[in-house]
DSSP file (Angstrom, degrees, kcal/mol; ACC not computed):
  #  RESIDUE AA STRUCTURE BP1 BP2  ACC     N-H-->O    O-->H-N    N-H-->O    O-->H-N    TCO  KAPPA ALPHA  PHI   PSI    X-CA   Y-CA   Z-CA
    1    1 A M              0   0    0      0, 0.0     0, 0.0     0, 0.0     0, 0.0   0.000 360.0 360.0 360.0 131.5   17.2    4.0    6.9
    2    2 A P        -     0   0    0      0, 0.0     2,-0.6     0, 0.0    25,-0.1  -0.277 360.0-121.2 -67.3 148.4   15.5    0.7    7.0
    3    3 A L  E     -a   27   0A   0     23,-0.8    25,-3.4     2,-0.0     2,-0.4  -0.800  34.5-178.0 -88.3 122.7   14.9   -1.0   10.4
    4    4 A I  E     +a   28   0A   0     -2,-0.6    25,-0.2    23,-0.2    23,-0.0  -0.988   5.0 170.6-128.2 125.9   16.6   -4.5   10.3
    5    5 A L  E     -a   29   0A   0     23,-2.8    25,-2.6    -2,-0.4     2,-0.1  -0.963  34.4-109.6-132.7 149.2   16.4   -6.9   13.3
    6    6 A P  E >   -a   30   0A   0      0, 0.0     3,-2.0     0, 0.0     4,-0.2  -0.432  35.3-110.5 -74.1 155.9   17.4  -10.5   13.7
    7    7 A I  G >  S+     0   0    0     23,-2.2     3,-2.0     1,-0.3     4,-0.2   0.768 113.0  70.9 -60.0 -27.8   14.6  -13.1   14.1
    8    8 A K  G >  S+     0   0    0      1,-0.3     3,-1.4    22,-0.2    -1,-0.3   0.763  85.8  69.3 -61.8 -22.8   15.5  -13.7   17.7
    9    9 A E  G X  S+     0   0    0     -3,-2.0     3,-1.7     1,-0.3    -1,-0.3   0.661  77.1  80.8 -69.4 -15.1   14.1  -10.2   18.5
   10   10 A L  G <  S+     0   0    0     -3,-2.0    -1,-0.3     1,-0.3     3,-0.2   0.661  75.6  74.1 -66.6 -13.1   10.6  -11.5   17.7
   11   11 A R  G <  S+     0   0    0     -3,-1.4     2,-1.4     1,-0.2    -1,-0.3   0.824  87.3  64.5 -64.0 -30.0   10.6  -12.9   21.2
   12   12 A N    <>  +     0   0    0     -3,-1.7     4,-2.4     1,-0.2    -1,-0.2  -0.560  65.8 164.8 -94.0  70.1   10.1   -9.3   22.4
   13   13 A T  H  > S+     0   0    0     -2,-1.4     4,-2.5     1,-0.2    -1,-0.2   0.856  72.1  52.2 -61.3 -37.6    6.7   -8.8   20.8
   14   14 A N  H  > S+     0   0    0     -3,-0.2     4,-2.5     2,-0.2    -1,-0.2   0.913 110.7  48.4 -65.1 -40.2    5.9   -5.7   22.8
   15   15 A D  H  > S+     0   0    0      2,-0.2     4,-2.5     1,-0.2    -2,-0.2   0.923 111.7  49.2 -64.1 -43.8    9.2   -4.1   21.8
   16   16 A I  H  X S+     0   0    0     -4,-2.4     4,-2.6    -7,-0.2    -2,-0.2   0.920 111.7  49.7 -61.8 -44.0    8.7   -4.9   18.2
   17   17 A S  H  X S+     0   0    0     -4,-2.5     4,-2.2     1,-0.2     5,-0.2   0.927 111.3  48.7 -60.6 -45.8    5.1   -3.5   18.3
   18   18 A N  H  X S+     0   0    0     -4,-2.5     4,-2.5     1,-0.2    -2,-0.2   0.907 112.2  48.6 -61.7 -42.4    6.4   -0.3   19.9
   19   19 A I  H  X S+     0   0    0     -4,-2.5     4,-2.7     2,-0.2     5,-0.3   0.928 110.4  51.4 -63.3 -45.3    9.1    0.1   17.3
   20   20 A A  H  X S+     0   0    0     -4,-2.6     4,-1.3     1,-0.2     5,-0.5   0.903 115.7  40.8 -60.3 -42.2    6.7   -0.5   14.5
   21   21 A H  H  < S+     0   0    0     -4,-2.2    -1,-0.2    -5,-0.2    -2,-0.2   0.869 116.1  49.8 -75.1 -36.5    4.3    2.2   15.8
   22   22 A K  H  < S+     0   0    0     -4,-2.5    -2,-0.2    -5,-0.2    -3,-0.2   0.924 120.4  33.2 -68.4 -44.8    7.0    4.7   16.7
   23   23 A H  H  < S-     0   0    0     -4,-2.7    -1,-0.2    -5,-0.2    -2,-0.2   0.664  89.7-147.7 -89.5 -17.1    8.9    4.6   13.4
   24   24 A H     <  +     0   0    0     -4,-1.3    -3,-0.1    -5,-0.3    -4,-0.1   0.894  62.9  98.9  49.3  47.7    5.9    4.0   11.2
   25   25 A E  S    S-     0   0    0     -5,-0.5    -1,-0.2    -6,-0.2    -2,-0.2  -0.972  82.1 -80.3-152.2 161.5    7.9    2.0    8.7
   26   26 A P        -     0   0    0      0, 0.0   -23,-0.8     0, 0.0     2,-0.5  -0.274  34.4-140.7 -64.8 149.5    8.4   -1.7    8.0
   27   27 A I  E     -aB   3  39A   0     12,-3.2    12,-2.7   -25,-0.1     2,-0.5  -0.965  13.6-144.2-110.8 121.1   10.8   -3.7   10.1
   28   28 A F  E     -aB   4  38A   0    -25,-3.4   -23,-2.8    -2,-0.5     2,-0.5  -0.759  11.7-154.4 -89.8 125.4   12.9   -6.2    8.1
   29   29 A I  E     -aB   5  37A   0      8,-2.9     7,-2.9    -2,-0.5     8,-1.9  -0.860   8.4-155.1-102.8 128.6   13.5   -9.4   10.0
   30   30 A T  E     -aB   6  35A   0    -25,-2.6   -23,-2.2    -2,-0.5     2,-0.4  -0.765   8.6-163.4-105.6 150.7   16.6  -11.5    9.1
   31   31 A K  E >  S- B   0  34A   0      3,-3.0     3,-1.7    -2,-0.3    -2,-0.0  -0.989  81.7 -11.6-131.3 121.4   17.2  -15.2    9.6
   32   32 A N  T 3  S-     0   0    0     -2,-0.4     3,-0.1     1,-0.3    -1,-0.1   0.845 131.5 -54.5  54.8  35.6   20.8  -16.4    9.3
   33   33 A G  T 3  S+     0   0    0      1,-0.2     2,-0.3     0, 0.0    -1,-0.3   0.452 118.4 105.0  84.0   0.3   21.8  -13.0    7.9
   34   34 A Y  E <  S-B   31   0A   0     -3,-1.7    -3,-3.0     1,-0.0    -1,-0.2  -0.875  81.5 -95.7-116.9 148.1   19.2  -13.0    5.1
   35   35 A S  E     +B   30   0A   0     -2,-0.3    -5,-0.2    -5,-0.2     3,-0.1  -0.371  53.1 154.5 -59.0 131.3   15.9  -11.1    4.8
   36   36 A D  E     +     0   0A   0     -7,-2.9     2,-0.3     1,-0.4    -6,-0.2   0.663  54.0  11.5-129.2 -43.6   13.1  -13.4    5.9
   37   37 A L  E     -B   29   0A   0     -8,-1.9    -8,-2.9     2,-0.0    -1,-0.4  -0.907  51.8-143.5-138.7 162.5   10.1  -11.4    7.1
   38   38 A V  E     -B   28   0A   0     -2,-0.3     2,-0.4   -10,-0.2   -10,-0.2  -0.998  17.2-168.9-129.2 129.8    8.6   -7.9    7.2
   39   39 A V  E     +B   27   0A   0    -12,-2.7   -12,-3.2    -2,-0.4     2,-0.3  -0.945  15.2 158.5-118.0 137.5    6.7   -6.7   10.2
   40   40 A M        -     0   0    0     -2,-0.4   -19,-0.1   -14,-0.2   -20,-0.1  -0.978  43.1 -89.2-151.4 163.0    4.7   -3.5   10.3
   41   41 A S     >  -     0   0    0    -21,-0.3     4,-2.3    -2,-0.3     5,-0.1  -0.319  38.5-116.5 -68.2 156.9    1.8   -1.8   12.2
   42   42 A S  H  > S+     0   0    0      1,-0.2     4,-2.5     2,-0.2     5,-0.2   0.846 116.0  57.0 -65.3 -32.0   -1.7   -2.4   10.9
   43   43 A E  H  > S+     0   0    0      2,-0.2     4,-1.9     1,-0.2    -1,-0.2   0.918 108.3  46.1 -64.0 -42.6   -2.0    1.3   10.1
   44   44 A L  H  > S+     0   0    0      2,-0.2     4,-2.6     1,-0.2    -2,-0.2   0.897 111.1  52.7 -66.8 -39.7    1.0    1.2    7.9
   45   45 A Y  H  X S+     0   0    0     -4,-2.3     4,-2.8     1,-0.2    -2,-0.2   0.933 108.3  50.7 -60.2 -45.3   -0.2   -2.0    6.2
   46   46 A D  H  X S+     0   0    0     -4,-2.5     4,-2.3     1,-0.2    -1,-0.2   0.891 110.4  50.2 -58.9 -40.1   -3.6   -0.3    5.5
   47   47 A E  H  X S+     0   0    0     -4,-1.9     4,-2.4     2,-0.2    -1,-0.2   0.925 111.4  47.6 -64.7 -45.3   -1.7    2.7    4.0
   48   48 A F  H  X S+     0   0    0     -4,-2.6     4,-2.5     1,-0.2    -2,-0.2   0.911 111.7  50.7 -61.2 -42.5    0.4    0.3    1.8
   49   49 A A  H  X S+     0   0    0     -4,-2.8     4,-2.2     2,-0.2    -2,-0.2   0.897 109.9  50.1 -63.5 -40.5   -2.8   -1.5    0.7
   50   50 A R  H  X S+     0   0    0     -4,-2.3     4,-2.0     2,-0.2    -2,-0.2   0.932 112.1  47.0 -63.4 -46.1   -4.6    1.7   -0.2
   51   51 A I  H  X S+     0   0    0     -4,-2.4     4,-2.8     1,-0.2    -2,-0.2   0.901 110.8  52.8 -62.5 -40.7   -1.6    2.9   -2.3
   52   52 A N  H  X S+     0   0    0     -4,-2.5     4,-2.7     1,-0.2    -1,-0.2   0.894 107.2  51.7 -62.8 -40.0   -1.4   -0.5   -4.0
   53   53 A R  H  X S+     0   0    0     -4,-2.2     4,-2.3     2,-0.2    -1,-0.2   0.905 111.5  47.4 -63.3 -40.7   -5.1   -0.3   -4.9
   54   54 A I  H  X S+     0   0    0     -4,-2.0     4,-2.3     2,-0.2    -2,-0.2   0.942 113.0  47.9 -64.9 -47.5   -4.6    3.1   -6.5
   55   55 A D  H  X S+     0   0    0     -4,-2.8     4,-2.5     1,-0.2    -2,-0.2   0.901 112.0  50.5 -59.6 -41.1   -1.5    1.9   -8.4
   56   56 A K  H  X S+     0   0    0     -4,-2.7     4,-2.7     2,-0.2    -1,-0.2   0.908 109.4  50.4 -64.6 -41.9   -3.4   -1.1   -9.6
   57   57 A A  H  X S+     0   0    0     -4,-2.3     4,-2.1     2,-0.2    -1,-0.2   0.901 111.6  48.2 -63.6 -40.7   -6.3    1.0  -10.8
   58   58 A I  H  X S+     0   0    0     -4,-2.3     4,-2.4     2,-0.2    -2,-0.2   0.932 112.2  49.3 -64.2 -45.3   -4.0    3.3  -12.7
   59   59 A F  H  X S+     0   0    0     -4,-2.5     4,-2.3     1,-0.2    -2,-0.2   0.923 111.1  49.2 -60.1 -45.6   -2.2    0.3  -14.3
   60   60 A E  H  X S+     0   0    0     -4,-2.7     4,-2.3     1,-0.2    -1,-0.2   0.891 110.6  50.8 -63.0 -39.3   -5.4   -1.3  -15.3
   61   61 A S  H  X S+     0   0    0     -4,-2.1     4,-2.0     2,-0.2    -1,-0.2   0.909 109.8  49.6 -64.4 -42.0   -6.6    1.9  -16.9
   62   62 A E  H  X S+     0   0    0     -4,-2.4     4,-2.2     1,-0.2    -2,-0.2   0.897 110.3  51.1 -63.4 -39.4   -3.4    2.3  -18.8
   63   63 A Q  H  X S+     0   0    0     -4,-2.3     4,-1.9     2,-0.2    -2,-0.2   0.900 107.0  53.5 -64.4 -40.8   -3.8   -1.3  -20.1
   64   64 A E  H  <>S+     0   0    0     -4,-2.3     5,-2.7     1,-0.2    -1,-0.2   0.912 109.4  48.5 -59.9 -42.5   -7.3   -0.7  -21.2
   65   65 A L  H ><5S+     0   0    0     -4,-2.0     3,-1.5     1,-0.2    -1,-0.2   0.905 110.8  50.3 -64.4 -41.2   -6.1    2.3  -23.2
   66   66 A L  H 3<5S+     0   0    0     -4,-2.2    -1,-0.2     1,-0.3    -2,-0.2   0.814 106.7  56.4 -65.3 -29.2   -3.3    0.2  -24.8
   67   67 A D  T 3<5S-     0   0    0     -4,-1.9    -1,-0.3    -5,-0.2    -2,-0.2   0.370 131.1 -92.0 -85.4   5.5   -5.9   -2.4  -25.6
   68   68 A G  T < 5S+     0   0    0     -3,-1.5    -3,-0.2     1,-0.3    -2,-0.1   0.481  71.1 153.1 104.0   3.2   -7.9    0.1  -27.6
   69   69 A A      < -     0   0    0     -5,-2.7     2,-0.4    -6,-0.2    -1,-0.3  -0.351  47.5-114.8 -64.7 148.1  -10.4    1.4  -25.1
   70   70 A E        -     0   0    0      1,-0.0     2,-0.1    -2,-0.0    -1,-0.1  -0.718  25.3-124.6 -88.2 130.6  -11.6    5.0  -25.8
   71   71 A A        -     0   0    0     -2,-0.4     2,-0.4    -6,-0.1    -1,-0.0  -0.449  22.3-147.8 -71.0 145.6  -10.6    7.7  -23.3
   72   72 A V        -     0   0    0     -2,-0.1     2,-0.2     3,-0.0    -1,-0.0  -0.942  22.7-106.9-118.0 138.6  -13.5    9.7  -21.9
   73   73 A D     >  -     0   0    0     -2,-0.4     4,-2.0     1,-0.1     3,-0.2  -0.452  23.0-141.1 -64.9 127.3  -13.2   13.3  -20.9
   74   74 A A  H  > S+     0   0    0      1,-0.2     4,-2.6    -2,-0.2     5,-0.2   0.866  99.9  56.5 -60.2 -38.6  -13.2   13.6  -17.0
   75   75 A K  H  > S+     0   0    0      1,-0.2     4,-2.4     2,-0.2    -1,-0.2   0.907 107.7  48.7 -61.3 -41.1  -15.4   16.7  -17.0
   76   76 A K  H  > S+     0   0    0     -3,-0.2     4,-2.7     2,-0.2    -1,-0.2   0.918 110.6  50.7 -64.6 -42.7  -18.1   14.9  -19.0
   77   77 A V  H  X S+     0   0    0     -4,-2.0     4,-2.5     1,-0.2    -2,-0.2   0.942 113.2  44.8 -60.5 -48.0  -17.9   11.9  -16.6
   78   78 A F  H  X S+     0   0    0     -4,-2.6     4,-2.4     2,-0.2    -1,-0.2   0.874 112.4  51.7 -67.4 -36.4  -18.3   14.1  -13.5
   79   79 A D  H  X S+     0   0    0     -4,-2.4     4,-2.4    -5,-0.2    -1,-0.2   0.932 111.0  48.3 -62.5 -44.6  -21.1   16.1  -15.2
   80   80 A D  H  X S+     0   0    0     -4,-2.7     4,-2.4     1,-0.2    -2,-0.2   0.903 112.4  48.7 -62.7 -41.8  -22.9   12.9  -16.0
   81   81 A L  H  X S+     0   0    0     -4,-2.5     4,-2.5     2,-0.2     5,-0.3   0.901 110.3  51.0 -65.0 -39.7  -22.5   11.6  -12.4
   82   82 A E  H  X S+     0   0    0     -4,-2.4     4,-2.6     1,-0.2     5,-0.3   0.921 112.0  46.7 -64.0 -42.8  -23.7   14.9  -11.0
   83   83 A K  H  X S+     0   0    0     -4,-2.4     4,-1.4     4,-0.2    -2,-0.2   0.907 113.4  49.9 -63.5 -41.7  -26.8   14.8  -13.1
   84   84 A K  H  < S+     0   0    0     -4,-2.4    -2,-0.2    -5,-0.2    -1,-0.2   0.909 123.3  28.1 -64.4 -43.9  -27.5   11.2  -12.3
   85   85 A H  H  < S+     0   0    0     -4,-2.5    -2,-0.2    -5,-0.1    -1,-0.2   0.702 134.0  27.4 -96.8 -20.5  -27.1   11.6   -8.5
   86   86 A F  H  <        0   0    0     -4,-2.6    -3,-0.2    -5,-0.3    -2,-0.2   0.377 360.0 360.0-124.8   3.2  -28.2   15.2   -7.9
   87   87 A G     <        0   0    0     -4,-1.4    -4,-0.2    -5,-0.3    -3,-0.1   0.452 360.0 360.0  82.8 360.0  -30.5   15.9  -10.8
């Protein structure tokens, strides 16, 4: 269940920090009853950013294939890399 707090709770920065680290999920901050901000721990942000980079790389690869790029066999790629770096 998402954590939702009113913006006035941002006055309690230590409490917000403790909640973010304890629950390890985003805290949605509302203003006048509407979603306004999202607060999260830096560790959770790093995790989201890593996942986003992976998703973006997959999306770009799929687009390249749709645009006519030729697929390469993964075994061949890894064999070539192994030869290049380890002889």
